[in-house]
Structures are given as C-alpha cells and as structure tokens.
N, C-alpha and C positions, 0 to 999 in steps of 0.2 A: 199647784204650781210646781213645775219641774225644778228640782234643786239646783240644777246646773245653770239656772238663769240669774243667779245672784252674783253681783260683783261689788266688792267693798274696798274703798280706799281706807286702809287701817292706820295710816300714819306716814311719817312721823309729824307731830305737831310742829308748826312753823316751818314746813318744808314744801310749801306749794300745793297743799291738798285742796285749798279753796279754788285756786286757779284751775287745777286739773278737773275738779268737779264741775266747775262752770263750763269748761271746754266740752266736757263729755255729755252733760245733761241735755244739751240742745240737739244732739245727734238723733235723727230719725231712728226709731226702733229702741232707743234707750228710755226706760221709765225711771226717772229720778225720784228720790225721796222728796217729800213736800218741803223739807228743810234739810240743809246740808248734813248736819250732825243729829242723827236720830238718838244717839246714846242709848240704844235699846239694850245691847249686850253688856253694857257697863252699869247703867243706873236704872234701867226700866225693865229688865228682863222678867220680873215677876208679873208684869201685865199680860203676858201670854203672847204666843206667836201670831195670833190673829190680829192683835193690836199692832204688832210690828208690820205686818203686811198691809194694814190699813193706812200706814203712813207713807205710801208711795202714790204718786200722781195717778189719776184715773185716765190713762191714755194707752193706746195700742203700742205694743213693743214686746221684745223678746228678752231684754236684759234689764233687770232691776239694778239700780245703782244708788249707793249711799256712801257717805264719807264721814267717819267719826275717828279722828286721829288719836283719841284717847284709847282706842281699842288696842293699838300696838303695845302700849305701856301697861294696861290693866292686866293683873295677873290671872284673872279668871275668864276673860273674854274668849280666848281660843277654845277652851272646853265648852263654854256655853254655845258658841257659834257652831262648833262641830256637831253638837247634839242635834241641831235642827237643819244645818246646811253643810253636810260633810264634803260636798263637791263645790263649795263656793270658790270663786276666783278672788284672790286677795292682791291688792295693789299697794305697794309700799315705796314711798319716796324718802330717801335718806339724805340728810343735809349734814355738812360739816358740823359735828356736835358742838364746836365752839360757837359758831355763828347761830346755831339753833338755840343754844342756851341764852345767848345775848338777846336774840329776838324775842324769846319768851319773857325774859326779864323786862325788856322795854314795853312789851304789851301789858304786863302786869303793872308797871309804873303808870302807863296811860290810863289803865282801868282803875287806878287808885287802890289796888290791893297789895302793892309793894312799896314800902317806905325805906327799906334798907339799901345801902349801896350794894353794887353788884358783887364785889368780892366778899363782903360781909354776908350777903345772902347765900353765896356759894359755901362759905365756911360753916355757916349755921344750918345748912340744909339737912344734914343727918338728924339733928336735934328737932328741927321743925317737922320732919316727917314721922317721928316716933309716935306710935299710937294712932295715926291718922288712917281712916278707912278708905280703901279704894272705891268702895261702892257708894260713897256720899258725894254728891255734886258739890263743886267749889270747895272741896276739902284741901287741907294742906298738902296731902298726897298729890292732888291734881295741880295745885297752883304753884307750889314752891319746889318742884322736882326738876330743877335746871340741869343738874349733872346726871341724875338717875335716868332721865328720859334719853340722854345721849349714849347710854350703855346699850347699844343696839344688839350686840351679840347675844346677850342673855335673853332679850325680848324675842328675837327671831328664833332662838332655840326653843322657846316655849311654844311658838306657833308651829314649828316643825315637829313637835311632839304629836300634834293633832291633824296636821295637813301635810300632803306631799309637797315636795319642792316645786313640782311643776304647776302647783296651784298658786304659787307666790311669784308675783312680778316685782322685781327689785330694780329701782332706778336711782342713780345718783342725781340728786336735785340740781347741782351746779351744771352737770352735763345735759340733763334732760331739758332744762329751760334755756340753755344756750343753743341747743339744736333741737327745738321742739318738733319739727317735721320728722326728723329721724327717730326721735323718741316715740312719737305717735305711730310710726310704722311698726316698731317693735311691739308696742302695746296692742296694736291691731291684731298682730299675729298671736299674741298671748290670749286675747279675748275671743279670737275667731269672730271678729265683728268689724265690718267695714265702716270707716268714718267717711261720711259724704261731705262734710263741711270742714275745710281746712283754714278758712279765714279767721276762725275764732282764736287761733293761736297767737294773734297779735295783741290780745288783751291780757291783763294780769289783774289779780284781785288781792285784797287784804295786805296791802303793802305796809311796811313799817314806817318809822318816823325819820329814817335816814341817818340817825346818829351812829357813828362808827365806834368800834372797839379799839382801844389803844394797843399798840404793839406789845407793851409790857404785860397787859392783862391777857392778851391773846397767847403770849408765850406761856404764861402760868397755866392757862386752861388747856393748852395743847399738851403740856406735860401730864396733866391729869388724865387725858383721854388717850395717850399714846399706846398703852398696853391694850386698852379696849379696842382700838382700831386694828391692832395686830390680830386680836382674837376674831374680829369681824372678817378680816381678810382670809383667815384660815377657815372660817365657817361657811362663807358664801361668796359666790362670784356674781356681781350685778348682771342683770339682763341688759342693762343699758348704762353706760358710763363707767367710771373708774374711780375707786377710792383714793388713788394716788393724787387726784386733783385737790384733795383736802390739805396736802402739804403738812401733815402732822407727823413728827418724827417717830 
C-alpha cells in the first residue's frame, strides 16, 4: 500500500468526527474502515499492521479513511502512527472546549458511567486521572478527561513533533458545520481528492441530548480555557474557520 493513501480523522472527540466520517465514507474512491473507530494506534497496536489494514472495507479506492478521535488525545499515537505511515494525512476538527467538555459529560451521563455533577467532575478530574493508563480502553483517562481533552495546543504540538504542518488539516467545528460546502472545498484541496456527492452534507450524526450549559458554568469553564486558547492561537492557524468564534476571553 502506498503510504500516502491513508487519511485519519484524529479528533477532537465530540467535535463532529462521526458526521464527517459518514459524509466522506460514501464518496467513490474512498475506502473506509469497517467501523468508524478502529482504535488501532491507541488500544490495538500490538496486533500488527496487517491486522490494521484488514480492518478496511474490501472495495476499490485510492484513499483509506478511518476516524478515531481518541488519537488526538493519546500521548503515544503520533509516534506509533508515524512509524508506519509517516505521510498520512491528518484531519482535525476543534470545537469550543467548553462545549466539547459539556458534550462529553452528557454522553457519559447517558452511558451510565458518570454520576457526578458536571462541576464536581471537572474539579475532581485531576484526581480521577491519576495512575490511569492511556492504553486501556474505557479507562478513567479516556472517560473523565473533560478538561484535559480541551487543551488542544499541547496535543497538536505532540503531533507536530512527528508530522509536518501541511499533513494536518485543522478546521473549527462551529464554522465547518455552519458552512459545510465551503469546508469541504478546503478539505478537498487538502486531500487532493474530488468529492462527487455533495448531498450528504445535509445529514448529521451522533447528536447530543439538547441540554444546554448554564451561563454561570460556561463562564467558569471559559476562564479555565482562556490561556489555553491563547496558546492555541499562537501555535496554529486553522485551515478553515476562526478560533474567535468561540468567544473565550
């Protein structure tokens, strides 16, 4: 397989990765993974690269596609992926970290794995993550990382240690899904792959429960992320969208 044929949606969790994967996987010429999240480079890398390649659909195409949003957050995935696919194209959707944290929390409540109130869970997060392994599925590191997952600058810096900036497509979630046709135009250029079906952008997947965050709680979390967003703006310019849309001071 030509190494340049792999494209991976690496994150962020709760930032539209399911919708984007569903949009892209039906395109002629794209060979999607048999399930959206292969979790090879985080939880299954010891099974070998042949196992990984066997997890893509058996169809004609020039671009393999998978989407595992844990990849962005996992500390060892960039090195593992670079070892086998140094020319991979990496797709990254970044959502307002306050909304992303709230969406992850609500998902955990629905799944029955979170019983604490939101602010309590945020306050206790550092203690819950202590000693938890990133390589264990459904660990505390994976499930209760509401704030840590939103610290995008440090995660992207880790990826840029192993991959060139032009291998990384960065889009602001709020802008991408408010103007999907424009976003797909830019993504087309990044992938050097022509999308033939544009009707699919009318659908969305994996929606939340619609419960909103109070202004008081939003303000508290915005203060937590303020410096992180400043670091992010200094580190990287999005290929599509603008971090200013997050309205975090």
